[in-house]
BADREN-933416 format. One line per field, with one value per residue: residue in three letters; x, y, z of N, C-alpha, C in turn. Coordinates in nm, 3 decimals. Atoms other than C-alpha are relative to their C-alpha. Layout:
% residues N
residuo = [ALA,...]
n_u = [X,...]
n_v = [Y,...]
n_w = [Z,...]
ca_u = [X,...]
ca_v = [Y,...]
ca_w = [Z,...]
c_u = [X,...]
c_v = [Y,...]
c_w = [Z,...]
END
This chain:
% residues 82
residuo = [MET,MET,LYS,ASN,TYR,LEU,PRO,GLU,SER,ALA,LEU,TYR,ILE,LEU,ARG,TYR,HIS,SER,PHE,TYR,PRO,GLN,HIS,ARG,GLU,ASN,ALA,TYR,GLU,TYR,LEU,MET,ASP,LYS,HIS,ASP,GLN,LYS,MET,PHE,LYS,TRP,VAL,LYS,LEU,PHE,ASN,PRO,TYR,ASP,LEU,TYR,SER,LYS,ASN,PRO,ASN,PRO,PRO,ASP,TRP,GLN,ASN,LEU,LYS,PRO,TYR,TYR,GLU,ASP,LEU,MET,ALA,LYS,TYR,PHE,PRO,SER,THR,LEU,LYS,LEU]
n_u = [0.034,0.015,0.081,0.077,-0.041,-0.048,0.127,-0.060,-0.103,-0.141,0.011,-0.085,-0.200,-0.080,-0.038,-0.071,-0.113,-0.121,0.017,-0.059,0.001,0.121,-0.012,-0.070,0.054,0.134,0.038,0.098,0.114,0.118,0.053,0.056,0.110,0.013,-0.037,-0.153,-0.095,0.012,-0.061,-0.160,-0.062,-0.074,-0.150,-0.125,-0.042,-0.065,-0.091,-0.109,-0.049,-0.066,-0.139,-0.099,-0.036,-0.040,-0.114,-0.123,-0.063,0.094,0.099,-0.029,0.147,0.020,0.015,0.148,0.068,0.055,0.099,0.099,0.072,0.113,0.054,0.075,0.104,0.114,0.136,0.049,-0.025,-0.120,0.007,0.079,0.063,-0.054]
n_v = [0.087,-0.037,-0.120,0.025,-0.018,-0.116,-0.129,-0.018,-0.074,0.052,0.078,-0.103,-0.010,0.109,-0.060,-0.161,-0.087,-0.058,-0.090,-0.126,-0.102,-0.039,-0.062,-0.077,-0.124,0.044,0.033,0.085,-0.085,0.026,0.181,-0.006,-0.034,-0.071,0.110,-0.013,-0.083,0.088,0.139,-0.091,-0.070,0.076,0.068,-0.146,-0.010,0.133,-0.024,-0.016,0.090,0.079,-0.012,0.114,0.036,-0.166,-0.029,0.035,0.102,0.147,0.042,0.123,0.074,0.080,-0.096,-0.102,0.125,0.021,-0.134,-0.001,0.144,0.075,-0.117,0.088,0.050,-0.057,-0.053,0.140,0.117,0.066,0.020,-0.117,0.011,-0.099]
n_w = [-0.127,-0.135,-0.024,-0.098,-0.139,-0.070,0.041,0.186,0.016,0.012,0.128,0.079,-0.097,0.072,0.139,0.016,-0.080,0.073,0.084,-0.043,0.097,-0.061,-0.137,-0.033,0.108,0.061,0.190,0.035,-0.077,0.100,0.017,-0.170,-0.032,-0.141,-0.079,-0.007,-0.067,-0.170,-0.023,0.027,-0.095,-0.087,0.059,-0.052,-0.143,-0.045,0.069,-0.093,-0.092,0.029,0.013,0.025,0.131,-0.010,-0.085,0.040,-0.047,0.018,-0.114,-0.070,0.019,-0.132,-0.115,0.015,0.025,-0.119,-0.019,0.117,-0.003,-0.083,0.037,0.077,-0.109,-0.067,0.095,0.134,-0.061,0.028,0.133,0.075,0.138,0.085]
ca_u = [7.753,7.733,7.393,7.194,7.423,7.520,7.307,7.328,7.565,7.831,7.730,7.869,8.194,8.272,8.212,8.351,8.600,8.874,8.707,8.921,8.865,8.514,8.630,8.905,8.770,8.387,8.461,8.182,7.875,7.708,7.646,7.504,7.173,7.013,7.043,7.414,7.526,7.342,7.491,7.864,7.872,7.950,8.255,8.390,8.355,8.487,8.801,9.028,8.972,9.098,9.422,9.598,9.616,9.762,10.019,10.380,10.475,10.256,10.002,10.102,9.824,9.882,9.845,9.511,9.360,9.199,9.030,8.880,8.779,8.575,8.421,8.332,8.158,7.982,7.792,7.801,7.705,7.983,7.878,7.762,7.521,7.641]
ca_v = [5.613,5.860,6.055,5.802,5.917,6.278,6.643,6.758,7.016,6.771,6.576,6.932,6.956,6.623,6.692,7.049,7.079,7.083,7.313,7.579,7.764,7.828,7.864,8.114,8.375,8.192,8.075,7.895,8.140,8.151,7.764,7.786,7.799,7.988,7.638,7.618,7.897,7.802,7.496,7.656,7.855,7.540,7.411,7.786,7.755,7.401,7.501,7.644,7.310,7.094,7.104,6.750,6.790,7.178,7.095,7.056,6.815,6.466,6.370,6.074,5.860,5.586,5.821,5.989,5.620,5.552,5.893,5.882,5.509,5.572,5.924,5.635,5.422,5.675,5.798,5.504,5.192,4.885,4.829,5.125,5.069,5.139]
ca_w = [11.149,11.393,11.310,11.536,11.847,11.835,11.761,11.394,11.547,11.647,11.290,11.128,11.386,11.221,10.887,10.820,11.098,10.837,10.607,10.607,10.287,10.470,10.835,10.739,10.388,10.401,10.023,10.019,10.211,9.892,9.870,10.255,10.308,10.651,10.816,10.711,10.834,11.175,11.214,11.093,11.364,11.577,11.344,11.431,11.795,11.796,11.570,11.866,12.024,11.761,11.804,11.791,11.433,11.451,11.705,11.605,11.890,11.839,12.168,12.380,12.240,12.471,12.736,12.609,12.480,12.834,12.839,12.451,12.529,12.818,12.631,12.358,12.626,12.743,12.431,12.160,12.227,12.170,11.824,11.573,11.291,10.963]
c_u = [-0.023,-0.156,-0.121,0.060,0.024,-0.126,0.067,0.109,0.102,0.013,0.070,0.124,0.069,0.032,0.100,0.131,0.168,-0.039,0.015,-0.022,-0.140,0.021,0.114,-0.067,-0.202,-0.005,-0.140,-0.127,-0.094,-0.061,-0.080,-0.115,-0.044,0.053,0.152,0.041,-0.057,0.117,0.201,0.052,0.054,0.094,0.082,-0.004,0.087,0.171,0.106,0.037,0.064,0.132,0.125,0.061,0.085,0.136,0.145,0.075,-0.144,-0.059,0.034,-0.135,-0.025,0.004,-0.121,-0.086,-0.103,-0.114,-0.131,-0.043,-0.143,-0.080,-0.054,-0.124,-0.094,-0.121,0.001,-0.003,0.124,-0.038,-0.114,-0.084,0.040,-0.120]
c_v = [0.041,0.081,-0.066,0.037,0.175,0.120,0.042,0.106,-0.059,-0.083,0.115,0.003,-0.127,-0.019,0.089,0.068,0.016,0.043,0.106,0.111,0.088,0.080,0.129,0.135,-0.063,-0.021,-0.027,0.061,-0.016,-0.146,-0.019,0.069,0.064,-0.134,-0.087,0.040,0.002,-0.054,0.005,0.059,-0.130,-0.033,0.148,-0.011,-0.099,-0.017,0.030,-0.144,-0.137,0.010,-0.142,-0.007,0.092,0.000,-0.072,-0.140,-0.080,0.004,-0.153,-0.095,-0.142,0.056,0.052,-0.147,-0.009,0.117,0.006,-0.149,0.020,0.133,-0.114,-0.063,0.056,0.049,-0.082,-0.089,-0.100,-0.021,0.104,-0.067,0.055,0.050]
c_w = [0.088,0.004,0.102,0.132,-0.021,-0.088,-0.129,0.046,0.034,-0.160,-0.086,0.042,-0.124,-0.144,-0.017,0.128,-0.104,-0.128,-0.018,-0.094,0.060,0.120,-0.036,-0.073,-0.014,-0.137,-0.063,0.030,-0.106,-0.041,0.145,0.018,0.167,0.105,0.043,0.093,0.160,0.050,-0.019,0.070,0.142,-0.045,0.052,0.112,0.057,-0.039,0.088,0.095,-0.055,-0.048,0.001,-0.109,-0.031,0.067,-0.037,0.093,0.041,0.134,0.031,-0.022,0.069,0.122,-0.013,-0.041,0.093,-0.014,-0.110,0.018,0.086,-0.045,-0.100,0.070,-0.023,-0.095,-0.120,0.063,-0.079,-0.167,-0.103,-0.141,-0.109,-0.141]
END
């Protein structure tokens, strides 16, 4: 759904941000080609900012919702193509 709206590096981040065997141990490096390796650098750069799922104190989603709604409105149309 996002491929028409986000750069390829962002698509890799969405797809692989929770792929910890590769983040930590490079367990699947042998399956990656040069392009995957180049794109996965973006995933690793993003990792420190992927905090909500790792924080023991859940965020106040009602407080955060307007911020994310504004971001969505800025970068995406109101209806996404499937």
